[in-house]
C-alpha positions in Angstrom: -0.4 -16.1 -0.3 -1.8 -12.5 -0.8 -3.6 -11.2 2.3 -5.1 -7.8 2.9 -6.7 -6.0 5.9 -10.2 -6.9 6.6 -11.4 -3.4 6.0 -10.4 -3.8 2.4 -13.7 -4.3 0.3 -12.1 -7.0 -1.9 -13.3 -10.5 -0.8 -10.8 -12.3 -3.3 -8.0 -11.7 -5.5 -10.2 -11.2 -8.7 -12.1 -8.2 -6.8 -8.8 -6.9 -5.6 -7.4 -6.8 -9.2 -10.6 -5.2 -10.6 -10.5 -2.5 -7.7 -6.8 -1.6 -8.4 -7.0 -1.3 -12.2 -5.6 2.1 -13.2 -4.5 2.9 -9.6 -1.3 2.5 -7.7 -1.3 0.4 -4.6 1.3 -1.0 -2.2 2.2 -4.6 -1.3 4.6 -5.7 1.4 6.9 -8.7 1.6 9.7 -10.0 3.7 12.2 -8.3 1.4 13.5 -7.7 -2.1 14.2 -10.8 -4.1 12.3 -13.3 -1.8 10.0 -15.7 -3.7 6.8 -13.9 -2.7 8.3 -10.6 -3.8 9.2 -11.9 -7.2 6.0 -14.0 -7.6 3.8 -11.0 -6.7 5.6 -8.5 -9.0 5.3 -11.0 -11.9 1.6 -11.6 -11.2 0.7 -8.0 -10.5 2.7 -6.5 -13.5 2.9 -9.0 -16.1 -0.4 -11.0 -15.7 -2.9 -8.7 -14.0 -1.4 -5.4 -15.6 -1.5 -3.5 -12.5 0.8 -0.7 -11.1 2.1 -2.0 -7.7 4.6 -0.4 -5.4 6.7 -3.0 -3.5 7.4 -2.2 0.2 10.2 -4.4 1.4 10.4 -5.4 5.0 13.2 -6.9 6.9 11.3 -10.1 7.4 7.8 -11.6 7.6 6.9 -10.4 11.1 7.3 -6.7 10.3 5.4 -7.0 7.1 2.5 -8.9 8.9 2.5 -6.1 11.5 2.2 -3.3 8.8 -0.6 -5.2 7.2 -2.4 -5.7 10.5 -2.1 -2.0 11.0 -3.4 -1.2 7.6 -0.2 0.6 6.5 0.1 -1.4 3.2 -2.6 -2.3 0.8 -1.7 -6.0 0.4 0.7 -8.5 1.9 2.5 -11.3 -0.1 4.2 -13.9 2.1 4.7 -17.7 2.4 1.7 -19.3 3.7 3.1 -20.6 7.2 4.1 -16.9 8.0 0.6 -15.5 7.5 -1.7 -18.5 8.1 -2.3 -17.9 11.9 -3.5 -14.2 11.2 -5.7 -15.4 8.4 -7.2 -18.0 10.7 -7.6 -15.5 13.5 -9.5 -12.9 11.2 -6.6 -10.4 11.6 -5.9 -10.7 7.9 -8.0 -11.8 4.9 -6.5 -14.3 2.6 -7.5 -13.5 -1.0 -5.4 -15.6 -3.2 -3.1 -18.6 -3.1 -0.6 -19.3 -5.7 -0.8 -23.1 -5.4 -2.4 -25.6 -7.8 -4.8 -26.5 -4.9 -6.3 -25.1 -1.8 -4.4 -25.6 1.4 -5.8 -27.3 4.5 -4.7 -24.4 6.9 -6.7 -21.8 5.0 -9.3 -23.9 3.3 -11.6 -20.8 2.4 -8.9 -19.1 0.5 -9.3 -19.7 -3.2 -6.2 -20.3 -5.6 -5.3 -18.1 -8.5 -6.5 -20.9 -10.8 -10.1 -20.7 -9.3 -10.3 -17.1 -10.1 -9.1 -17.4 -13.7 -5.5 -17.4 -13.5 -4.5 -21.1 -14.2 -0.8 -22.2 -13.8 0.3 -19.2 -11.7 2.3 -20.9 -9.0 5.0 -19.2 -6.8 5.1 -21.3 -3.7 8.0 -22.0 -1.7 9.2 -25.4 -0.9 11.7 -27.3 1.2 13.9 -30.1 -0.3 16.9 -32.1 0.6 20.2 -31.9 -1.4 23.4 -34.0 -1.1 26.8 -33.3 -2.6 27.0 -34.0 -6.4 29.2 -37.0 -6.2 27.1 -38.9 -3.7 26.5 -42.5 -4.9 23.2 -43.3 -6.4 22.5 -46.0 -4.0 23.0 -43.6 -1.1 20.6 -41.0 -2.6 17.9 -43.6 -3.1 18.2 -44.7 0.6 18.2 -41.3 1.8 15.2 -40.4 -0.3 13.3 -43.5 1.1 14.1 -42.7 4.7 13.1 -39.1 4.3 9.8 -40.0 2.5 9.0 -42.5 5.2 9.5 -39.9 8.0 7.4 -37.4 6.3 4.5 -40.0 5.8 4.2 -40.4 9.5 0.8 -39.1 10.5 2.3 -36.8 13.3 4.7 -35.2 11.0 2.1 -34.8 8.1 -0.4 -33.1 10.7 2.2 -30.6 12.1 3.3 -29.7 8.7 -0.3 -29.1 7.4 -1.3 -27.2 10.3 1.3 -24.5 9.5 0.6 -24.6 5.7 2.9 -27.0 4.4 1.8 -29.8 1.9 4.1 -32.7 2.1 5.0 -34.0 -1.4 6.9 -37.3 -2.0 9.1 -37.7 -5.1 11.6 -40.1 -6.0 15.2 -38.8 -6.8 14.5 -38.5 -10.6 11.3 -36.7 -10.2 12.8 -34.4 -7.6 15.6 -33.4 -10.0 13.1 -32.8 -12.7 11.0 -30.6 -10.4 14.1 -28.6 -9.3 15.0 -27.9 -13.0 11.6 -26.8 -13.8 11.6 -24.5 -10.9 14.8 -23.0 -11.9 13.4 -22.4 -15.4 10.2 -20.8 -14.1 11.8 -18.5 -11.6 14.3 -17.5 -14.3 11.4 -16.4 -16.4 9.9 -14.4 -13.6 12.9 -12.6 -12.4 13.8 -11.6 -16.0 10.2 -10.4 -16.6 10.3 -8.2 -13.4 13.8 -6.9 -14.1 15.5 -8.2 -11.0 19.4 -8.3 -11.5 22.2 -9.5 -9.3 25.2 -7.3 -9.3 
């Protein structure tokens, strides 16, 4: 999620990009190397061809505080961290790097809706087991976890804070994980982040 202070004239990400062409602007995140940081660097530099300056914070809360105080031009965080401030009007959500809009912030358009399709940099939570776990145990765990996550109370609680529950079988989960590793490898290399 990219969010800005309500005093910023941009009403959505497209306007924000247009307004910052040829300029330098700041964006805050919860720290160097976090998924929002990498996704934002990739989008701003490689896709939108802008000149951002990253301002890393020591977590989501200090970054949100800086954005509410209008000390940075934009904020890039995972949706659950910033959704309450968007809902209350303390910040304006201008773009969601997701294939579809999110129930917690229905008014915020996706990147794809604004002309940048297939730009996703969301965070997700998965369940992993040791590599030598028998297939029948993996299948049983997968079925139980999916069953619990399908309970209406669990779904509502997750959606309220910005999570969209996704249900995959073990093969689809493995394929998704591999595709995420490939996508993030591309973004990390493009923005020049290295691990020493």
